C-alpha positions as CSV (number, residue, x, y, z in Angstrom):
1,X,0.0,0.0,0.0
2,X,1.4,3.4,-0.9
3,X,0.5,6.9,0.2
4,X,-1.9,9.0,-2.0
5,X,-0.1,11.0,-4.6
6,X,-1.9,14.2,-3.5
7,X,-0.4,13.9,0.0
8,X,3.1,13.0,-1.4
9,X,3.0,16.1,-3.6
10,X,2.1,18.3,-0.6
11,X,5.0,17.2,1.5
12,X,7.9,19.6,2.1
13,X,11.5,18.3,1.6
14,X,12.5,16.0,4.5
15,X,8.8,15.4,5.5
16,X,7.6,11.8,5.4
17,X,4.2,10.3,5.8
18,X,3.2,7.0,7.4
19,X,0.3,4.6,7.7
20,X,-2.0,5.5,10.7
21,X,-4.1,2.8,12.3
22,X,-6.8,2.9,15.0
23,X,-5.9,0.1,17.5
24,X,-8.5,-1.1,20.0
25,X,-8.0,-3.7,22.7
26,X,-11.0,-5.2,24.3
27,X,-11.1,-7.7,27.2
28,X,-13.7,-9.2,29.5
29,X,-13.8,-8.7,33.2
30,X,-16.0,-9.2,36.3
31,X,-18.6,-6.6,36.8
32,X,-19.0,-5.2,40.3
33,X,-22.4,-6.3,41.4
34,X,-24.1,-4.0,39.0
35,X,-22.3,-0.9,40.1
36,X,-20.6,-0.3,36.8
37,X,-23.2,-1.6,34.3
38,X,-26.0,1.0,34.8
39,X,-26.9,2.6,31.4
40,X,-24.6,0.3,29.3
41,X,-26.0,-1.2,26.1
42,X,-26.0,-4.9,25.2
43,X,-22.7,-4.7,23.4
44,X,-20.9,-4.5,26.8
45,X,-22.2,-8.0,27.6
46,X,-22.6,-9.7,24.3
47,X,-21.4,-13.3,24.3
48,X,-20.4,-13.3,28.0
49,X,-21.8,-15.2,31.0
50,X,-23.7,-13.3,33.6
51,X,-21.4,-11.2,35.9
52,X,-18.9,-10.5,33.1
53,X,-18.6,-7.4,30.9
54,X,-16.4,-6.1,28.1
55,X,-14.1,-3.1,28.6
56,X,-11.9,-1.5,25.9
57,X,-9.4,1.2,25.2
58,X,-7.9,2.5,22.0
59,X,-5.2,4.6,20.5
60,X,-3.8,5.6,17.1
61,X,-0.6,4.1,16.0
62,X,1.8,5.2,13.3
63,X,4.5,2.5,12.8
64,X,7.8,3.8,11.5
65,X,8.1,0.7,9.4
66,X,5.3,-0.7,7.3
67,X,4.2,-3.1,10.0
68,X,1.6,-5.7,9.2
69,X,-1.7,-5.9,11.1
70,X,-0.4,-9.0,12.7
71,X,2.7,-7.2,14.0
72,X,0.6,-4.4,15.4
73,X,-1.7,-6.9,17.2
74,X,1.4,-8.7,18.6
75,X,3.0,-5.4,19.8
76,X,-0.3,-4.2,21.3
77,X,-0.8,-7.4,23.3
78,X,2.9,-7.3,24.4
79,X,2.7,-3.7,25.5
80,X,-0.9,-3.3,26.9
81,X,-2.0,-6.7,28.1
82,X,0.4,-7.1,31.1
83,X,-0.5,-3.6,32.3
84,X,-4.3,-4.3,32.0
85,X,-3.9,-7.6,33.8
86,X,-2.0,-5.8,36.7
87,X,-4.4,-2.8,36.9
88,X,-7.5,-5.0,36.8
89,X,-6.2,-8.0,38.8
90,X,-9.2,-7.8,41.2
91,X,-11.6,-7.9,38.2
92,X,-10.3,-11.2,36.6
93,X,-9.5,-9.8,33.1
94,X,-9.4,-12.2,30.2
95,X,-10.2,-12.8,26.6
96,X,-8.0,-10.0,25.1
97,X,-9.0,-9.1,21.5
98,X,-7.2,-6.5,19.4
99,X,-8.8,-4.8,16.4
100,X,-6.7,-2.8,13.9
101,X,-8.2,-0.5,11.3
102,X,-6.1,1.3,8.7
103,X,-7.2,4.9,8.8
104,X,-5.1,6.9,6.4
105,X,-1.6,8.0,5.4
106,X,-0.4,11.2,7.2
107,X,2.6,13.0,8.7
108,X,1.2,13.5,12.2
109,X,-0.6,11.0,14.5
110,X,-3.1,11.9,17.2
111,X,-2.2,11.3,20.9
112,X,-3.7,12.4,24.2
113,X,-4.2,16.2,23.8
114,X,-1.3,16.2,21.3
115,X,-0.1,15.1,18.0
116,X,3.2,13.3,17.3
117,X,5.5,12.6,14.4
118,X,8.7,10.7,13.7
119,X,11.8,12.9,13.8
120,X,13.1,12.9,10.2
121,X,15.8,15.5,10.8
122,X,13.7,18.7,10.4
123,X,14.6,21.7,12.5
124,X,12.0,23.2,14.9
125,X,10.8,25.8,12.3
126,X,10.3,23.1,9.7
127,X,8.5,20.9,12.3
128,X,6.1,23.7,13.2
129,X,5.5,24.4,9.5
130,X,4.8,20.7,8.9
131,X,2.3,20.6,11.8
132,X,0.6,23.8,10.5
133,X,0.2,22.1,7.0
134,X,-1.2,19.0,8.7
135,X,-3.8,21.1,10.7
136,X,-4.8,22.9,7.4
137,X,-5.2,19.5,5.7
138,X,-7.4,18.2,8.4
139,X,-9.5,21.4,8.3
140,X,-9.9,20.9,4.6
141,X,-10.8,17.3,5.1
142,X,-13.5,18.3,7.6
143,X,-15.0,20.6,5.0
144,X,-14.9,17.9,2.4
145,X,-12.3,19.7,0.3
146,X,-9.9,16.7,0.2
147,X,-10.3,13.0,0.4
148,X,-10.1,12.0,4.0
149,X,-9.3,8.3,3.3
150,X,-11.2,5.9,5.5
151,X,-11.5,8.6,8.2
152,X,-15.2,9.0,7.9
153,X,-15.9,11.2,11.0
154,X,-14.9,14.8,11.4
155,X,-11.3,14.9,12.5
156,X,-11.0,16.3,16.0
157,X,-8.0,18.6,16.2
158,X,-8.4,19.0,19.9
159,X,-7.7,22.8,19.7
160,X,-4.7,22.5,17.4
161,X,-6.4,25.0,15.1
162,X,-5.2,27.7,17.5
163,X,-1.4,28.0,17.2
164,X,-1.3,29.9,20.5
165,X,-2.2,26.6,22.3
166,X,0.8,24.7,20.9
167,X,3.5,23.8,23.4
168,X,6.2,21.3,24.4
169,X,6.7,19.8,27.8
170,X,9.7,18.9,29.9
171,X,9.8,16.8,33.0
172,X,12.8,16.0,35.3
173,X,14.6,17.0,38.4
174,X,15.3,20.6,37.2
175,X,12.3,21.2,35.0
176,X,8.6,20.4,35.0
177,X,6.4,22.3,32.7
178,X,5.5,23.8,29.3
179,X,8.2,24.8,26.8
180,X,8.1,26.2,23.3
181,X,7.0,23.7,20.7
182,X,8.0,21.2,19.5
183,X,8.9,18.7,22.1
184,X,11.7,16.4,21.1
185,X,10.9,13.4,23.4
186,X,14.2,11.6,23.5
187,X,17.0,10.4,21.2
188,X,15.9,6.8,21.7
189,X,12.3,7.3,20.7
190,X,12.8,9.6,17.7
191,X,9.4,11.2,18.4
192,X,8.5,14.9,18.1
193,X,5.3,16.0,19.9
194,X,3.2,19.1,19.9
195,X,0.7,19.4,22.7
196,X,-2.3,21.7,22.6
């Protein structure tokens, strides 16, 4: 699978695009005597015995390499399932299932109140220009001006439309707080993040 020509033509020198996937993990667990089931529809109990319910969480993933769906499933189970088992030990978690959906090709991937990209060697000014172009593409997609790929819903920019909200973040012994964007996470991760 290759990126759409329109996106490739819109990239600046040094800018790369990657496949973005929506990844959801779902597992069954014990319900707490009806405390956490009020108002839930049948999909939370489908196929499970009484006293069990489904819980799930999701993220978007943008593999640096062209990972297969099977590799994404394997990585997700290896990264998330041990944490879920530990956090929900008293709820008897089981039956993990991972669903992976290809969303689109893009340069930036959504995160929690942020977007991130792989560090391809762009300087900070080029990174900010790349993110601005991304935001403009998503605004155009929301208005139906460009093909949004399999992203059918309106793309939530989480406030990224307002450049005054963009910031980086530093933690550590000597610093803890907002910085000018972008945030270069670490040399090991090769990730650049813009929070908003």
